[in-house]
All heavy atoms as TSV, in Angstrom:
chain	resi	resn	atom	element	x	y	z
A	1	MET	N	N	-5.956	-40.929	17.065
A	1	MET	CA	C	-4.517	-41.114	17.125
A	1	MET	C	C	-3.879	-39.938	17.877
A	1	MET	O	O	-4.359	-38.819	17.828
A	1	MET	CB	C	-3.921	-41.186	15.722
A	1	MET	CG	C	-4.412	-42.361	14.882
A	1	MET	SD	S	-3.837	-43.964	15.420
A	1	MET	CE	C	-2.203	-43.980	14.765
A	2	THR	N	N	-2.808	-40.249	18.547
A	2	THR	CA	C	-2.030	-39.245	19.277
A	2	THR	C	C	-0.559	-39.592	19.121
A	2	THR	O	O	-0.226	-40.672	18.649
A	2	THR	CB	C	-2.455	-39.212	20.759
A	2	THR	OG1	O	-1.856	-38.097	21.390
A	2	THR	CG2	C	-2.092	-40.483	21.491
A	3	LYS	N	N	0.306	-38.693	19.523
A	3	LYS	CA	C	1.743	-38.955	19.425
A	3	LYS	C	C	2.310	-39.376	20.763
A	3	LYS	O	O	1.984	-38.796	21.794
A	3	LYS	CB	C	2.488	-37.705	18.947
A	3	LYS	CG	C	2.376	-37.474	17.479
A	3	LYS	CD	C	3.360	-36.405	17.037
A	3	LYS	CE	C	3.281	-36.263	15.529
A	3	LYS	NZ	N	4.293	-35.349	15.034
A	4	ASP	N	N	3.166	-40.385	20.721
A	4	ASP	CA	C	3.944	-40.779	21.886
A	4	ASP	C	C	4.834	-39.569	22.210
A	4	ASP	O	O	5.575	-39.100	21.356
A	4	ASP	CB	C	4.788	-42.006	21.514
A	4	ASP	CG	C	5.651	-42.525	22.635
A	4	ASP	OD1	O	6.246	-41.708	23.368
A	4	ASP	OD2	O	5.767	-43.754	22.755
A	5	PRO	N	N	4.751	-39.019	23.431
A	5	PRO	CA	C	5.517	-37.811	23.746
A	5	PRO	C	C	7.026	-38.039	23.806
A	5	PRO	O	O	7.792	-37.090	23.749
A	5	PRO	CB	C	4.971	-37.381	25.107
A	5	PRO	CG	C	4.432	-38.628	25.708
A	5	PRO	CD	C	3.925	-39.448	24.554
A	6	VAL	N	N	7.454	-39.283	23.895
A	6	VAL	CA	C	8.887	-39.571	23.992
A	6	VAL	C	C	9.517	-39.723	22.611
A	6	VAL	O	O	10.482	-39.053	22.271
A	6	VAL	CB	C	9.145	-40.835	24.852
A	6	VAL	CG1	C	10.619	-41.203	24.863
A	6	VAL	CG2	C	8.637	-40.612	26.268
A	7	CYS	N	N	8.939	-40.592	21.772
A	7	CYS	CA	C	9.564	-40.873	20.474
A	7	CYS	C	C	8.856	-40.223	19.291
A	7	CYS	O	O	9.382	-40.198	18.191
A	7	CYS	CB	C	9.653	-42.379	20.246
A	7	CYS	SG	S	8.055	-43.170	19.943
A	8	GLY	N	N	7.629	-39.713	19.517
A	8	GLY	CA	C	6.899	-39.049	18.455
A	8	GLY	C	C	6.103	-39.968	17.538
A	8	GLY	O	O	5.464	-39.505	16.606
A	9	MET	N	N	6.116	-41.265	17.823
A	9	MET	CA	C	5.380	-42.222	16.998
A	9	MET	C	C	3.869	-42.043	17.183
A	9	MET	O	O	3.402	-41.743	18.279
A	9	MET	CB	C	5.788	-43.633	17.402
A	9	MET	CG	C	5.203	-44.723	16.587
A	9	MET	SD	S	5.933	-46.300	17.117
A	9	MET	CE	C	5.095	-47.387	16.015
A	10	GLU	N	N	3.107	-42.211	16.113
A	10	GLU	CA	C	1.645	-42.152	16.194
A	10	GLU	C	C	1.140	-43.381	16.963
A	10	GLU	O	O	1.568	-44.510	16.683
A	10	GLU	CB	C	1.018	-42.138	14.802
A	10	GLU	CG	C	1.235	-40.842	14.060
A	10	GLU	CD	C	0.414	-39.692	14.610
A	10	GLU	OE1	O	-0.734	-39.891	15.030
A	10	GLU	OE2	O	0.944	-38.565	14.617
A	11	VAL	N	N	0.227	-43.155	17.906
A	11	VAL	CA	C	-0.291	-44.220	18.758
A	11	VAL	C	C	-1.814	-44.139	18.778
A	11	VAL	O	O	-2.384	-43.063	18.953
A	11	VAL	CB	C	0.244	-44.083	20.207
A	11	VAL	CG1	C	-0.298	-45.174	21.101
A	11	VAL	CG2	C	1.760	-44.084	20.226
A	12	ASP	N	N	-2.460	-45.284	18.600
A	12	ASP	CA	C	-3.918	-45.378	18.714
A	12	ASP	C	C	-4.239	-45.507	20.204
A	12	ASP	O	O	-3.812	-46.464	20.854
A	12	ASP	CB	C	-4.420	-46.593	17.946
A	12	ASP	CG	C	-5.929	-46.746	17.959
A	12	ASP	OD1	O	-6.607	-46.125	18.808
A	12	ASP	OD2	O	-6.438	-47.494	17.117
A	13	GLU	N	N	-4.969	-44.545	20.746
A	13	GLU	CA	C	-5.272	-44.545	22.178
A	13	GLU	C	C	-5.951	-45.845	22.626
A	13	GLU	O	O	-5.739	-46.291	23.744
A	13	GLU	CB	C	-6.181	-43.364	22.558
A	13	GLU	CG	C	-5.556	-42.012	22.363
A	13	GLU	CD	C	-5.917	-41.380	21.024
A	13	GLU	OE1	O	-6.241	-42.106	20.051
A	13	GLU	OE2	O	-5.873	-40.144	20.928
A	14	LYS	N	N	-6.751	-46.432	21.770
A	14	LYS	CA	C	-7.475	-47.648	22.129
A	14	LYS	C	C	-6.578	-48.882	22.153
A	14	LYS	O	O	-6.910	-49.872	22.794
A	14	LYS	CB	C	-8.624	-47.880	21.154
A	14	LYS	CG	C	-9.679	-46.804	21.229
A	14	LYS	CD	C	-10.754	-47.011	20.193
A	14	LYS	CE	C	-11.744	-45.856	20.214
A	14	LYS	NZ	N	-12.714	-45.959	19.133
A	15	LYS	N	N	-5.439	-48.835	21.445
A	15	LYS	CA	C	-4.564	-50.004	21.350
A	15	LYS	C	C	-3.181	-49.761	21.944
A	15	LYS	O	O	-2.301	-50.607	21.813
A	15	LYS	CB	C	-4.405	-50.395	19.879
A	15	LYS	CG	C	-5.702	-50.816	19.231
A	15	LYS	CD	C	-5.480	-51.155	17.774
A	15	LYS	CE	C	-6.789	-51.516	17.089
A	15	LYS	NZ	N	-6.591	-51.805	15.659
A	16	ALA	N	N	-2.976	-48.624	22.563
A	16	ALA	CA	C	-1.655	-48.276	23.098
A	16	ALA	C	C	-1.182	-49.320	24.109
A	16	ALA	O	O	-1.925	-49.685	25.016
A	16	ALA	CB	C	-1.699	-46.908	23.755
A	17	PRO	N	N	0.054	-49.790	23.949
A	17	PRO	CA	C	0.580	-50.786	24.884
A	17	PRO	C	C	0.834	-50.242	26.286
A	17	PRO	O	O	0.945	-51.009	27.236
A	17	PRO	CB	C	1.895	-51.234	24.251
A	17	PRO	CG	C	2.006	-50.586	22.936
A	17	PRO	CD	C	0.948	-49.540	22.835
A	18	ALA	N	N	0.930	-48.914	26.405
A	18	ALA	CA	C	1.185	-48.316	27.716
A	18	ALA	C	C	0.582	-46.920	27.772
A	18	ALA	O	O	0.476	-46.244	26.759
A	18	ALA	CB	C	2.695	-48.244	27.966
A	19	LYS	N	N	0.187	-46.517	28.986
A	19	LYS	CA	C	-0.310	-45.157	29.197
A	19	LYS	C	C	-0.071	-44.771	30.640
A	19	LYS	O	O	0.103	-45.614	31.513
A	19	LYS	CB	C	-1.786	-45.035	28.838
A	19	LYS	CG	C	-2.739	-45.778	29.747
A	19	LYS	CD	C	-4.173	-45.563	29.301
A	19	LYS	CE	C	-5.124	-46.270	30.237
A	19	LYS	NZ	N	-6.520	-46.045	29.877
A	20	THR	N	N	-0.040	-43.469	30.868
A	20	THR	CA	C	0.116	-42.946	32.220
A	20	THR	C	C	-0.561	-41.583	32.276
A	20	THR	O	O	-0.857	-40.993	31.250
A	20	THR	CB	C	1.610	-42.843	32.625
A	20	THR	OG1	O	1.709	-42.616	34.023
A	20	THR	CG2	C	2.329	-41.740	31.877
A	21	THR	N	N	-0.789	-41.111	33.483
A	21	THR	CA	C	-1.397	-39.801	33.679
A	21	THR	C	C	-0.400	-38.911	34.406
A	21	THR	O	O	0.258	-39.340	35.355
A	21	THR	CB	C	-2.697	-39.923	34.496
A	21	THR	OG1	O	-3.580	-40.810	33.824
A	21	THR	CG2	C	-3.375	-38.578	34.657
A	22	HIS	N	N	-0.305	-37.667	33.938
A	22	HIS	CA	C	0.581	-36.692	34.566
A	22	HIS	C	C	-0.100	-35.337	34.465
A	22	HIS	O	O	-0.553	-34.944	33.394
A	22	HIS	CB	C	1.940	-36.654	33.852
A	22	HIS	CG	C	2.843	-35.589	34.366
A	22	HIS	ND1	N	3.472	-35.684	35.588
A	22	HIS	CD2	C	3.213	-34.404	33.846
A	22	HIS	CE1	C	4.188	-34.592	35.783
A	22	HIS	NE2	N	4.049	-33.800	34.735
A	23	GLY	N	N	-0.200	-34.645	35.577
A	23	GLY	CA	C	-0.801	-33.318	35.583
A	23	GLY	C	C	-2.239	-33.313	35.093
A	23	GLY	O	O	-2.677	-32.354	34.487
A	24	GLY	N	N	-2.950	-34.409	35.341
A	24	GLY	CA	C	-4.347	-34.498	34.938
A	24	GLY	C	C	-4.555	-34.855	33.474
A	24	GLY	O	O	-5.687	-34.882	33.003
A	25	GLN	N	N	-3.483	-35.112	32.735
A	25	GLN	CA	C	-3.574	-35.468	31.323
A	25	GLN	C	C	-3.071	-36.888	31.119
A	25	GLN	O	O	-2.089	-37.298	31.743
A	25	GLN	CB	C	-2.734	-34.504	30.488
A	25	GLN	CG	C	-2.852	-34.745	29.009
A	25	GLN	CD	C	-2.167	-33.649	28.200
A	25	GLN	OE1	O	-1.792	-32.606	28.731
A	25	GLN	NE2	N	-2.006	-33.884	26.932
A	26	THR	N	N	-3.731	-37.642	30.259
A	26	THR	CA	C	-3.304	-39.000	29.951
A	26	THR	C	C	-2.371	-38.978	28.753
A	26	THR	O	O	-2.639	-38.310	27.760
A	26	THR	CB	C	-4.513	-39.911	29.643
A	26	THR	OG1	O	-5.388	-39.897	30.778
A	26	THR	CG2	C	-4.081	-41.340	29.368
A	27	TYR	N	N	-1.277	-39.704	28.861
A	27	TYR	CA	C	-0.293	-39.834	27.792
A	27	TYR	C	C	-0.244	-41.298	27.369
A	27	TYR	O	O	-0.270	-42.193	28.213
A	27	TYR	CB	C	1.091	-39.392	28.282
A	27	TYR	CG	C	1.144	-37.920	28.595
A	27	TYR	CD1	C	0.816	-37.435	29.857
A	27	TYR	CD2	C	1.499	-37.000	27.624
A	27	TYR	CE1	C	0.845	-36.087	30.146
A	27	TYR	CE2	C	1.535	-35.635	27.893
A	27	TYR	CZ	C	1.213	-35.193	29.153
A	27	TYR	OH	O	1.243	-33.849	29.430
A	28	TYR	N	N	-0.143	-41.517	26.062
A	28	TYR	CA	C	-0.127	-42.858	25.484
A	28	TYR	C	C	1.228	-43.115	24.842
A	28	TYR	O	O	1.821	-42.200	24.255
A	28	TYR	CB	C	-1.240	-42.981	24.435
A	28	TYR	CG	C	-2.609	-42.765	25.022
A	28	TYR	CD1	C	-3.168	-41.492	25.099
A	28	TYR	CD2	C	-3.335	-43.836	25.524
A	28	TYR	CE1	C	-4.422	-41.287	25.656
A	28	TYR	CE2	C	-4.593	-43.640	26.086
A	28	TYR	CZ	C	-5.127	-42.367	26.152
A	28	TYR	OH	O	-6.357	-42.176	26.704
A	29	PHE	N	N	1.681	-44.366	24.934
A	29	PHE	CA	C	3.018	-44.718	24.478
A	29	PHE	C	C	2.992	-45.931	23.552
A	29	PHE	O	O	2.149	-46.813	23.690
A	29	PHE	CB	C	3.916	-45.020	25.684
A	29	PHE	CG	C	3.947	-43.882	26.665
A	29	PHE	CD1	C	3.067	-43.839	27.726
A	29	PHE	CD2	C	4.831	-42.832	26.497
A	29	PHE	CE1	C	3.070	-42.772	28.612
A	29	PHE	CE2	C	4.839	-41.757	27.381
A	29	PHE	CZ	C	3.958	-41.732	28.440
A	30	CYS	N	N	3.991	-45.978	22.652
A	30	CYS	CA	C	4.096	-47.085	21.699
A	30	CYS	C	C	4.658	-48.335	22.376
A	30	CYS	O	O	4.491	-49.443	21.874
A	30	CYS	CB	C	4.967	-46.690	20.513
A	30	CYS	SG	S	6.706	-46.437	20.931
A	31	ALA	N	N	5.332	-48.147	23.519
A	31	ALA	CA	C	5.962	-49.264	24.226
A	31	ALA	C	C	6.204	-48.891	25.685
A	31	ALA	O	O	6.249	-47.707	26.038
A	31	ALA	CB	C	7.287	-49.617	23.560
A	32	GLU	N	N	6.383	-49.913	26.507
A	32	GLU	CA	C	6.676	-49.694	27.928
A	32	GLU	C	C	7.960	-48.892	28.108
A	32	GLU	O	O	8.079	-48.102	29.043
A	32	GLU	CB	C	6.804	-51.035	28.671
A	32	GLU	CG	C	5.484	-51.658	29.052
A	32	GLU	CD	C	4.740	-50.881	30.140
A	32	GLU	OE1	O	5.378	-50.263	31.020
A	32	GLU	OE2	O	3.508	-50.896	30.100
A	33	ALA	N	N	8.939	-49.075	27.210
A	33	ALA	CA	C	10.210	-48.354	27.329
A	33	ALA	C	C	9.996	-46.843	27.251
A	33	ALA	O	O	10.625	-46.088	28.004
A	33	ALA	CB	C	11.178	-48.815	26.242
A	34	CYS	N	N	9.125	-46.397	26.361
A	34	CYS	CA	C	8.837	-44.959	26.259
A	34	CYS	C	C	8.122	-44.469	27.514
A	34	CYS	O	O	8.409	-43.379	28.007
A	34	CYS	CB	C	8.018	-44.657	25.002
A	34	CYS	SG	S	9.006	-44.690	23.484
A	35	LYS	N	N	7.218	-45.271	28.049
A	35	LYS	CA	C	6.523	-44.895	29.285
A	35	LYS	C	C	7.535	-44.751	30.426
A	35	LYS	O	O	7.470	-43.796	31.205
A	35	LYS	CB	C	5.468	-45.939	29.645
A	35	LYS	CG	C	4.761	-45.643	30.945
A	35	LYS	CD	C	3.807	-46.754	31.317
A	35	LYS	CE	C	3.237	-46.501	32.697
A	35	LYS	NZ	N	2.510	-47.651	33.224
A	36	THR	N	N	8.479	-45.671	30.503
A	36	THR	CA	C	9.500	-45.628	31.547
A	36	THR	C	C	10.335	-44.352	31.437
A	36	THR	O	O	10.592	-43.684	32.444
A	36	THR	CB	C	10.402	-46.875	31.472
A	36	THR	OG1	O	9.588	-48.039	31.657
A	36	THR	CG2	C	11.488	-46.851	32.533
A	37	CYS	N	N	10.744	-44.000	30.220
A	37	CYS	CA	C	11.500	-42.753	30.010
A	37	CYS	C	C	10.688	-41.550	30.464
A	37	CYS	O	O	11.207	-40.651	31.127
A	37	CYS	CB	C	11.873	-42.600	28.540
A	37	CYS	SG	S	13.197	-43.667	28.005
A	38	PHE	N	N	9.412	-41.519	30.081
A	38	PHE	CA	C	8.529	-40.423	30.458
A	38	PHE	C	C	8.428	-40.305	31.971
A	38	PHE	O	O	8.541	-39.213	32.533
A	38	PHE	CB	C	7.140	-40.646	29.859
A	38	PHE	CG	C	6.147	-39.558	30.188
A	38	PHE	CD1	C	5.995	-38.471	29.343
A	38	PHE	CD2	C	5.361	-39.626	31.326
A	38	PHE	CE1	C	5.081	-37.465	29.637
A	38	PHE	CE2	C	4.443	-38.631	31.636
A	38	PHE	CZ	C	4.304	-37.546	30.784
A	39	GLU	N	N	8.217	-41.416	32.649
A	39	GLU	CA	C	8.022	-41.395	34.099
A	39	GLU	C	C	9.290	-40.996	34.855
A	39	GLU	O	O	9.201	-40.487	35.961
A	39	GLU	CB	C	7.486	-42.737	34.577
A	39	GLU	CG	C	6.047	-42.930	34.119
A	39	GLU	CD	C	5.451	-44.266	34.499
A	39	GLU	OE1	O	6.202	-45.246	34.694
A	39	GLU	OE2	O	4.210	-44.334	34.585
A	40	LYS	N	N	10.469	-41.193	34.262
A	40	LYS	CA	C	11.717	-40.774	34.906
A	40	LYS	C	C	11.866	-39.256	34.889
A	40	LYS	O	O	12.474	-38.680	35.780
A	40	LYS	CB	C	12.913	-41.419	34.217
A	40	LYS	CG	C	13.076	-42.874	34.546
A	40	LYS	CD	C	14.283	-43.455	33.852
A	40	LYS	CE	C	14.413	-44.936	34.166
A	40	LYS	NZ	N	15.563	-45.530	33.439
A	41	ASP	N	N	11.326	-38.591	33.851
A	41	ASP	CA	C	11.461	-37.139	33.713
A	41	ASP	C	C	10.244	-36.586	32.965
A	41	ASP	O	O	10.356	-36.125	31.831
A	41	ASP	CB	C	12.749	-36.811	32.955
A	41	ASP	CG	C	13.063	-35.328	32.933
A	41	ASP	OD1	O	12.368	-34.543	33.629
A	41	ASP	OD2	O	14.006	-34.943	32.228
A	42	PRO	N	N	9.064	-36.624	33.586
A	42	PRO	CA	C	7.842	-36.226	32.877
A	42	PRO	C	C	7.837	-34.778	32.408
A	42	PRO	O	O	7.275	-34.472	31.361
A	42	PRO	CB	C	6.723	-36.481	33.888
A	42	PRO	CG	C	7.394	-36.554	35.205
A	42	PRO	CD	C	8.780	-37.044	34.953
A	43	GLU	N	N	8.491	-33.882	33.123
A	43	GLU	CA	C	8.492	-32.477	32.713
A	43	GLU	C	C	9.211	-32.275	31.383
A	43	GLU	O	O	8.919	-31.337	30.649
A	43	GLU	CB	C	9.110	-31.599	33.799
A	43	GLU	CG	C	8.313	-31.584	35.090
A	43	GLU	CD	C	6.855	-31.206	34.893
A	43	GLU	OE1	O	6.578	-30.250	34.146
A	43	GLU	OE2	O	5.993	-31.863	35.487
A	44	ARG	N	N	10.133	-33.137	31.072
A	44	ARG	CA	C	10.862	-33.047	29.799
A	44	ARG	C	C	9.944	-33.326	28.609
A	44	ARG	O	O	10.105	-32.744	27.543
A	44	ARG	CB	C	12.023	-34.042	29.808
A	44	ARG	CG	C	12.791	-34.078	28.522
A	44	ARG	CD	C	13.939	-35.034	28.633
A	44	ARG	NE	N	14.611	-35.128	27.347
A	44	ARG	CZ	C	15.575	-35.984	27.080
A	44	ARG	NH1	N	16.014	-36.803	28.013
A	44	ARG	NH2	N	16.130	-36.019	25.893
A	45	TYR	N	N	8.985	-34.232	28.805
A	45	TYR	CA	C	8.143	-34.693	27.704
A	45	TYR	C	C	6.707	-34.175	27.732
A	45	TYR	O	O	6.043	-34.164	26.702
A	45	TYR	CB	C	8.089	-36.219	27.695
A	45	TYR	CG	C	9.446	-36.860	27.567
A	45	TYR	CD1	C	10.059	-37.466	28.660
A	45	TYR	CD2	C	10.125	-36.850	26.359
A	45	TYR	CE1	C	11.311	-38.056	28.541
A	45	TYR	CE2	C	11.379	-37.435	26.232
A	45	TYR	CZ	C	11.953	-38.040	27.327
A	45	TYR	OH	O	13.194	-38.610	27.203
A	46	ALA	N	N	6.222	-33.785	28.891
A	46	ALA	CA	C	4.825	-33.366	29.021
A	46	ALA	C	C	4.574	-32.091	28.231
A	46	ALA	O	O	5.373	-31.161	28.243
A	46	ALA	CB	C	4.469	-33.155	30.492
A	47	LYS	N	N	3.446	-32.059	27.547
A	47	LYS	CA	C	3.050	-30.867	26.799
A	47	LYS	C	C	2.532	-29.831	27.785
A	47	LYS	O	O	1.782	-30.172	28.694
A	47	LYS	CB	C	1.901	-31.198	25.846
A	47	LYS	CG	C	2.223	-32.175	24.783
A	47	LYS	CD	C	0.973	-32.397	23.950
A	47	LYS	CE	C	0.979	-33.752	23.299
A	47	LYS	NZ	N	-0.310	-34.065	22.699
A	48	PRO	N	N	2.889	-28.564	27.589
A	48	PRO	CA	C	2.288	-27.539	28.447
A	48	PRO	C	C	0.806	-27.417	28.101
A	48	PRO	O	O	0.404	-27.698	26.971
A	48	PRO	CB	C	3.036	-26.266	28.078
A	48	PRO	CG	C	3.619	-26.524	26.738
A	48	PRO	CD	C	3.804	-28.014	26.629
A	49	SER	N	N	0.024	-27.018	29.067
A	49	SER	CA	C	-1.391	-26.819	28.781
A	49	SER	C	C	-1.518	-25.677	27.787
A	49	SER	O	O	-0.607	-24.862	27.639
A	49	SER	CB	C	-2.164	-26.498	30.063
A	49	SER	OG	O	-1.822	-25.207	30.504
A	50	LYS	N	N	-2.655	-25.568	27.123
A	50	LYS	CA	C	-2.857	-24.494	26.155
A	50	LYS	C	C	-2.691	-23.140	26.820
A	50	LYS	O	O	-2.139	-22.224	26.255
A	50	LYS	CB	C	-4.238	-24.622	25.507
A	50	LYS	CG	C	-4.316	-25.770	24.560
A	50	LYS	CD	C	-5.664	-25.831	23.905
A	50	LYS	CE	C	-5.720	-27.024	22.962
A	50	LYS	NZ	N	-7.004	-27.163	22.309
A	51	ARG	N	N	-3.153	-23.006	28.044
A	51	ARG	CA	C	-3.035	-21.749	28.773
A	51	ARG	C	C	-1.561	-21.428	29.013
A	51	ARG	O	O	-1.124	-20.323	28.783
A	51	ARG	CB	C	-3.770	-21.845	30.106
A	51	ARG	CG	C	-3.804	-20.520	30.815
A	51	ARG	CD	C	-4.544	-20.547	32.139
A	51	ARG	NE	N	-5.520	-21.596	32.236
A	51	ARG	CZ	C	-5.808	-22.241	33.343
A	51	ARG	NH1	N	-5.185	-21.941	34.472
A	51	ARG	NH2	N	-6.722	-23.181	33.374
A	52	GLU	N	N	-0.765	-22.398	29.483
A	52	GLU	CA	C	0.643	-22.157	29.739
A	52	GLU	C	C	1.387	-21.841	28.455
A	52	GLU	O	O	2.238	-20.981	28.427
A	52	GLU	CB	C	1.276	-23.397	30.374
A	52	GLU	CG	C	0.847	-23.662	31.782
A	52	GLU	CD	C	1.411	-24.971	32.296
A	52	GLU	OE1	O	2.499	-25.372	31.860
A	52	GLU	OE2	O	0.750	-25.602	33.120
A	53	GLY	N	N	1.071	-22.554	27.390
A	53	GLY	CA	C	1.782	-22.384	26.133
A	53	GLY	C	C	1.503	-21.076	25.432
A	53	GLY	O	O	2.266	-20.643	24.605
A	54	ARG	N	N	0.413	-20.414	25.767
A	54	ARG	CA	C	0.048	-19.186	25.070
A	54	ARG	C	C	0.313	-17.926	25.897
A	54	ARG	O	O	0.211	-16.834	25.393
A	54	ARG	CB	C	-1.434	-19.231	24.675
A	54	ARG	CG	C	-1.724	-20.405	23.758
A	54	ARG	CD	C	-2.938	-20.145	22.928
A	54	ARG	NE	N	-3.331	-21.322	22.182
A	54	ARG	CZ	C	-2.797	-21.728	21.050
A	54	ARG	NH1	N	-1.808	-21.068	20.524
A	54	ARG	NH2	N	-3.242	-22.799	20.437
A	55	GLU	N	N	0.668	-18.080	27.166
A	55	GLU	CA	C	0.933	-16.906	27.975
A	55	GLU	C	C	2.152	-16.174	27.447
A	55	GLU	O	O	3.128	-16.783	27.029
A	55	GLU	CB	C	1.173	-17.312	29.440
A	55	GLU	CG	C	-0.106	-17.699	30.130
A	55	GLU	CD	C	0.118	-18.093	31.561
A	55	GLU	OE1	O	1.245	-17.988	32.052
A	55	GLU	OE2	O	-0.841	-18.539	32.193
A	56	GLY	N	N	2.092	-14.887	27.431
A	56	GLY	CA	C	3.225	-14.097	26.999
A	56	GLY	C	C	3.362	-13.962	25.494
A	56	GLY	O	O	4.331	-13.433	25.009
A	57	ARG	N	N	2.415	-14.474	24.742
A	57	ARG	CA	C	2.491	-14.380	23.275
A	57	ARG	C	C	1.625	-13.273	22.771
A	57	ARG	O	O	0.676	-12.895	23.287
A	57	ARG	CB	C	2.044	-15.680	22.618
A	57	ARG	CG	C	3.087	-16.754	22.852
A	57	ARG	CD	C	2.713	-17.944	22.026
A	57	ARG	NE	N	3.707	-18.969	22.312
A	57	ARG	CZ	C	3.694	-20.144	21.778
A	57	ARG	NH1	N	2.779	-20.496	20.938
A	57	ARG	NH2	N	4.598	-21.027	22.061
């Protein structure tokens, strides 16, 4: 299970109704509407890589 980056809903990767790839990472969505929101502004929803998220800490 993973979280839809737009709405935060738990999503089963094997049954996800929608998915997309951004920055080499695959994102799974509970619905096409969440995928559409993500694709309009992926930087808003994309998780930083572990390296990016830990720099400066």
